[in-house]
TORLO-895329 format. One line per 5 residues: for each residue x, y, z of N, C-alpha, C, O. Coordinates in steps of 0.05 Angstrom, whole numbers, always signed. Layout:
REM TORLO-895329
X/Y/Z/X/Y/Z/X/Y/Z/X/Y/Z | ... .
REM end
This chain:
REM TORLO-895329
+86/+438/+1116/+62/+431/+1102/+59/+400/+1102/+78/+386/+1095 | +36/+391/+1109/+32/+363/+1111/+12/+354/+1089/-8/+367/+1085 | +18/+332/+1076/+1/+321/+1056/-16/+300/+1069/-6/+281/+1081 | -42/+303/+1066/-60/+284/+1078/-78/+272/+1056/-82/+284/+1035 | -90/+250/+1062/-109/+237/+1044/-96/+221/+1021/-110/+214/+1003 .
-71/+216/+1023/-58/+201/+1002/-57/+172/+1011/-46/+165/+1032 | -67/+155/+995/-67/+127/+1001/-41/+115/+992/-34/+116/+968 | -26/+103/+1010/+0/+93/+1003/-3/+69/+984/+15/+64/+968 | -25/+54/+986/-29/+32/+968/-33/+41/+939/-23/+29/+920 | -47/+63/+935/-51/+74/+909/-25/+83/+897/-19/+79/+873 .
-8/+96/+913/+18/+105/+903/+36/+82/+895/+48/+82/+874 | +37/+61/+912/+54/+39/+906/+44/+23/+881/+60/+13/+866 | +17/+21/+878/+7/+7/+855/+13/+23/+829/+18/+11/+808 | +12/+50/+831/+18/+66/+807/+47/+64/+800/+55/+62/+777 | +64/+63/+821/+93/+60/+816/+99/+33/+804/+116/+30/+787 .
+85/+13/+814/+89/-14/+803/+80/-16/+774/+93/-30/+758 | +58/-2/+768/+49/-3/+740/+69/+10/+721/+74/+1/+699 | +82/+32/+730/+102/+45/+714/+126/+27/+710/+137/+25/+689 | +134/+13/+732/+156/-6/+730/+150/-29/+711/+167/-37/+696 | +125/-39/+712/+117/-60/+695/+118/-51/+665/+127/-66/+648 .
+109/-27/+660/+110/-16/+633/+139/-14/+623/+144/-21/+600 | +156/-5/+640/+185/-3/+632/+197/-30/+627/+212/-34/+608 | +190/-50/+644/+201/-77/+640/+190/-89/+614/+204/-103/+600 | +164/-84/+609/+152/-95/+584/+165/-83/+560/+171/-97/+540 | +170/-57/+561/+183/-43/+538/+212/-54/+534/+220/-58/+511 .
+226/-58/+556/+253/-69/+554/+252/-98/+542/+269/-104/+525 | +233/-114/+550/+230/-141/+540/+224/-140/+510/+236/-156/+495 | +206/-123/+502/+199/-120/+473/+223/-111/+457/+228/-122/+435 | +239/-93/+468/+263/-84/+454/+283/-106/+450/+295/-109/+429 | +286/-122/+472/+305/-144/+470/+296/-165/+450/+312/-175/+434 .
+270/-172/+450/+260/-191/+430/+262/-180/+402/+269/-195/+383 | +257/-154/+399/+259/-143/+372/+288/-144/+362/+293/-149/+338 | +307/-139/+380/+335/-140/+372/+343/-169/+364/+360/-173/+346 | +332/-189/+378/+338/-216/+371/+329/-223/+342/+342/-238/+328 | +307/-211/+334/+296/-217/+307/+305/-196/+287/+297/-198/+264 .
+322/-178/+295/+332/-158/+276/+312/-136/+268/+314/-125/+247 | +294/-131/+286/+274/-110/+281/+281/-86/+297/+288/-89/+320 | +278/-62/+286/+284/-38/+301/+258/-30/+316/+236/-32/+305 | +262/-19/+339/+240/-10/+356/+237/+20/+351/+256/+35/+353 | +212/+28/+346/+207/+57/+341/+198/+70/+367/+181/+60/+381 .
+210/+93/+372/+201/+109/+395/+173/+120/+390/+165/+124/+367 | +158/+124/+411/+131/+134/+408/+130/+162/+396/+111/+169/+382 | +151/+177/+399/+151/+205/+389/+157/+205/+359/+152/+225/+346 | +168/+184/+348/+175/+184/+319/+150/+185/+303/+130/+172/+310 | +150/+199/+281/+128/+201/+263/+133/+183/+239/+156/+181/+230 .
+112/+172/+228/+115/+156/+204/+119/+176/+180/+104/+196/+178 | +137/+169/+163/+142/+186/+139/+142/+168/+115/+149/+144/+116 | +133/+179/+93/+133/+164/+68/+156/+175/+51/+158/+199/+46 | +173/+157/+43/+195/+164/+25/+192/+149/+0/+188/+124/+0 | +193/+163/-22/+191/+149/-48/+218/+138/-56/+238/+153/-55 .
+218/+114/-64/+242/+100/-71/+254/+112/-97/+239/+122/-114 | +279/+110/-100/+292/+119/-125/+286/+99/-147/+292/+104/-171 | +274/+76/-140/+267/+56/-160/+239/+59/-170/+228/+40/-183 | +225/+81/-164/+198/+86/-174/+200/+87/-205/+219/+98/-216 | +180/+75/-218/+179/+75/-247/+173/+104/-256/+157/+118/-245 .
+186/+112/-278/+181/+138/-290/+158/+135/-310/+148/+113/-314 | +151/+157/-322/+128/+157/-341/+132/+138/-364/+112/+125/-372 | +155/+137/-375/+160/+119/-398/+156/+90/-390/+144/+74/-405 | +166/+82/-366/+162/+55/-357/+133/+48/-352/+123/+27/-359 | +119/+67/-339/+91/+63/-334/+75/+61/-360/+57/+44/-362 .
+82/+78/-379/+68/+78/-405/+72/+50/-418/+52/+39/-428 | +96/+40/-418/+102/+14/-430/+87/-8/-416/+75/-25/-430 | +87/-9/-390/+74/-30/-375/+44/-29/-378/+31/-50/-381 | +33/-5/-379/+4/-2/-382/-5/-11/-410/-25/-25/-413 | +11/-4/-431/+5/-12/-458/+6/-43/-460/-11/-55/-473 .
+27/-54/-448/+29/-84/-449/+5/-97/-435/-4/-118/-445 | -4/-86/-413/-26/-97/-399/-51/-96/-417/-65/-116/-419 | -56/-74/-429/-80/-71/-447/-78/-89/-471/-97/-102/-479 | -54/-90/-483/-50/-108/-507/-55/-137/-499/-68/-152/-515 | -46/-145/-476/-51/-173/-467/-81/-178/-464/-90/-200/-471 .
-95/-159/-453/-124/-163/-450/-138/-165/-477/-155/-182/-482 | -130/-148/-496/-143/-147/-522/-137/-172/-538/-154/-184/-550 | -111/-179/-539/-103/-201/-556/-106/-228/-544/-104/-248/-559 | -112/-230/-519/-117/-256/-507/-143/-268/-517/-147/-292/-516 | -160/-251/-527/-185/-261/-538/-206/-265/-517/-202/-262/-493 .
-230/-271/-527/-252/-276/-509/-268/-251/-501/-288/-253/-487 | -259/-227/-511/-273/-203/-505/-294/-197/-526/-292/-206/-549 | -314/-183/-518/-334/-174/-537/-321/-153/-555/-301/-141/-547 | -332/-149/-579/-321/-129/-597/-322/-101/-584/-303/-85/-587 | -344/-95/-571/-347/-69/-558/-326/-66/-535/-315/-44/-532 .
-321/-87/-521/-301/-85/-499/-273/-81/-510/-258/-65/-500 | -267/-96/-531/-240/-93/-544/-237/-65/-555/-215/-53/-553 | -258/-54/-567/-257/-27/-578/-253/-6/-555/-238/+13/-558 | -267/-10/-533/-265/+8/-511/-237/+8/-499/-226/+29/-492 | -225/-16/-497/-198/-18/-486/-178/-6/-505/-159/+7/-497 .
-182/-10/-532/-164/+3/-552/-166/+33/-550/-146/+47/-552 | -191/+43/-547/-195/+72/-544/-181/+83/-519/-168/+104/-520 | -183/+68/-497/-170/+76/-472/-140/+77/-476/-127/+95/-467 | -129/+57/-490/-100/+57/-495/-92/+80/-513/-71/+92/-508 | -108/+88/-532/-102/+110/-550/-103/+137/-536/-88/+155/-544 .
-119/+139/-516/-122/+165/-502/-110/+164/-474/-115/+181/-457 | -93/+144/-469/-81/+141/-442/-64/+164/-435/-45/+172/-450 | -69/+176/-412/-54/+199/-401/-37/+188/-378/-47/+186/-355 | -12/+183/-383/+5/+170/-363/+10/+188/-339/+10/+177/-316 | +12/+214/-342/+17/+232/-319/-7/+232/-301/-4/+231/-276 .
-31/+232/-312/-55/+232/-295/-58/+204/-282/-66/+203/-258 | -51/+183/-296/-53/+156/-285/-34/+154/-261/-42/+143/-240 | -9/+163/-263/+10/+162/-241/+0/+179/-218/+2/+171/-194 | -11/+203/-224/-22/+220/-203/-45/+207/-188/-46/+208/-164 | -62/+193/-203/-86/+181/-191/-79/+155/-176/-90/+150/-154 .
-61/+139/-186/-56/+112/-175/-28/+107/-165/-23/+87/-151 | -9/+125/-171/+19/+119/-166/+29/+130/-140/+12/+139/-123 | +55/+131/-135/+77/+122/-152/+79/+91/-152/+68/+78/-134 | +92/+81/-172/+94/+52/-175/+123/+43/-173/+142/+56/-183 | +127/+21/-159/+153/+9/-156/+155/-19/-167/+176/-30/-170 .
+131/-31/-174/+131/-57/-186/+111/-58/-209/+92/-42/-210 | +115/-78/-226/+96/-82/-248/+69/-91/-237/+48/-85/-248 | +69/-106/-215/+44/-115/-203/+27/-92/-194/+2/-93/-197 | +39/-71/-183/+24/-47/-175/+12/-34/-199/-11/-25/-198 | +26/-33/-221/+15/-21/-246/-8/-37/-256/-29/-26/-264 .
-5/-64/-256/-26/-81/-266/-51/-78/-248/-74/-77/-259 | -48/-77/-222/-71/-73/-204/-85/-47/-210/-110/-45/-210 | -69/-26/-214/-81/+0/-219/-95/+1/-247/-116/+13/-250 | -83/-13/-266/-96/-15/-292/-123/-30/-291/-142/-22/-303 | -123/-51/-275/-149/-66/-272/-170/-48/-258/-193/-48/-266 .
-161/-32/-239/-179/-13/-226/-190/+8/-246/-213/+16/-244 | -172/+16/-264/-180/+37/-283/-198/+26/-306/-216/+40/-314 | -193/+1/-315/-207/-9/-339/-225/-33/-333/-236/-45/-351 | -226/-41/-308/-242/-65/-301/-270/-65/-311/-281/-86/-319 | -282/-41/-311/-310/-39/-320/-313/-42/-350/-335/-47/-360 .
-291/-39/-365/-291/-41/-394/-288/-70/-404/-294/-76/-427 | -280/-88/-386/-275/-116/-394/-301/-132/-393/-313/-136/-372 | -309/-141/-417/-333/-158/-419/-325/-182/-436/-315/-180/-458 | -330/-205/-425/-323/-231/-438/-347/-239/-456/-370/-234/-449 | -340/-251/-479/-361/-262/-496/-374/-286/-483/-360/-301/-469 .
-400/-289/-487/-414/-312/-476/-408/-336/-494/-411/-334/-519 | -401/-358/-483/-395/-382/-499/-420/-400/-500/-430/-407/-479 | -429/-406/-524/-452/-424/-528/-442/-452/-527/-423/-459/-541 | -455/-469/-513/-447/-497/-512/-469/-514/-522/-466/-539/-523 .
REM end
């Protein structure tokens, strides 16, 4: 059986492209090793693992309350805004909050989520000059 119609130039350019890809991948792996970065195979899937240092409900409750207290006691809020924040703190459901915004590994993450949750309640008093 004879194969006809195959362009040898097309075959060699395809083979060269494969070789170039392999060389590029090897170069990237070598550079990554120099910088201490691991190279991920294309077949690997990204997975999310929750750290054992995630804050539990008690920690989140404490950080959220501190955030709200700081907003209320820092002053400059309207009476209605302070009352709304106080009401939010009194009815705060930590489990729902973690479900909606968590899990949390830092206080900054909790603060950002608290701002997202209560940002619309924050109203500053107008200062007359």
